[in-house]
C-alpha positions in Angstrom: -13.7 -3.9 -9.3 -17.4 -4.4 -9.8 -18.1 -3.3 -6.2 -16.3 0.0 -6.7 -18.0 0.7 -10.0 -21.4 0.1 -8.4 -20.5 2.2 -5.4 -19.7 5.1 -7.7 -22.8 4.7 -9.7 -25.0 4.7 -6.6 -23.4 7.8 -5.2 -23.7 9.7 -8.5 -27.4 8.7 -8.9 -28.1 9.6 -5.3 -26.6 13.1 -5.7 -28.3 13.6 -9.0 -31.7 12.6 -7.8 -31.6 15.0 -4.9 -30.9 17.8 -7.4 -33.8 16.8 -9.6 -31.5 15.8 -12.5 -31.8 12.0 -12.5 -31.1 11.7 -16.3 -27.8 13.5 -15.9 -27.0 11.4 -12.9 -27.6 8.2 -14.9 -25.3 9.3 -17.7 -22.7 10.2 -15.1 -23.0 6.9 -13.4 -22.7 5.0 -16.7 -19.6 7.0 -17.6 -18.1 6.3 -14.1 -18.9 2.6 -14.4 -17.2 2.4 -17.8 -14.2 4.4 -16.5 -13.7 2.2 -13.4 -14.0 -0.9 -15.5 -11.4 0.4 -18.0 -9.0 1.4 -15.3 -9.5 -2.0 -13.6 -8.6 -3.8 -16.9 -5.6 -1.5 -17.5 -4.0 -2.1 -14.1 -4.9 -5.7 -13.7 -1.5 -7.1 -14.9 0.7 -4.7 -12.9 -1.3 -5.2 -9.8 -1.0 -9.0 -10.1 2.8 -8.6 -9.5 2.3 -6.8 -6.1 2.3 -9.1 -3.1 -1.2 -9.5 -1.7 -0.3 -8.7 1.9 1.5 -5.5 0.8 -1.6 -4.4 -1.1 -3.9 -5.2 1.8 -1.7 -3.2 4.1 -1.6 -0.2 1.8 -5.3 -0.2 1.4 -5.9 -0.6 5.1 -3.7 2.4 5.8 -5.6 4.5 3.2 -9.0 3.5 4.6 -8.0 4.1 8.2 -6.6 7.5 7.3 -9.7 8.4 5.3 -12.0 7.3 8.1 -10.0 9.1 10.8 -9.9 12.3 8.8 -13.7 12.4 8.2 -14.5 11.4 11.7 -12.3 14.3 13.0 -13.9 16.5 10.5 -17.4 15.6 11.7 -16.4 16.2 15.3 -14.9 19.6 14.4 -18.3 20.6 13.0 -19.9 19.9 16.4 -17.1 21.8 18.2 -15.8 18.8 20.0 -12.4 18.5 18.2 -10.1 20.6 16.1 -9.3 19.4 12.6 -5.6 19.9 13.0 -5.5 17.1 15.5 -6.3 14.6 12.8 -3.2 15.3 10.8 -1.1 13.5 13.5 -2.9 10.2 12.4 -1.8 10.5 8.7 1.0 8.2 7.7 4.3 9.9 6.8 
């Protein structure tokens, strides 16, 4: 949970600093950190009942799908692939 919150904070601050609004980015990062911590605490008990291997499998599928989509998207920008080919990789 801490890793996800820090990841969101770094992303928000990075985007805010490139736009020259670092103060707004810091406020957004703090709000995101509080939100992620709150959601983590709220879903802690229900997630404890899910078998660990099932959760790892579901997260693995989501990460693989996400990575495949964005890799195909990046290739489509260079003209080497078509984005519709990636949809065959998505789980049904």
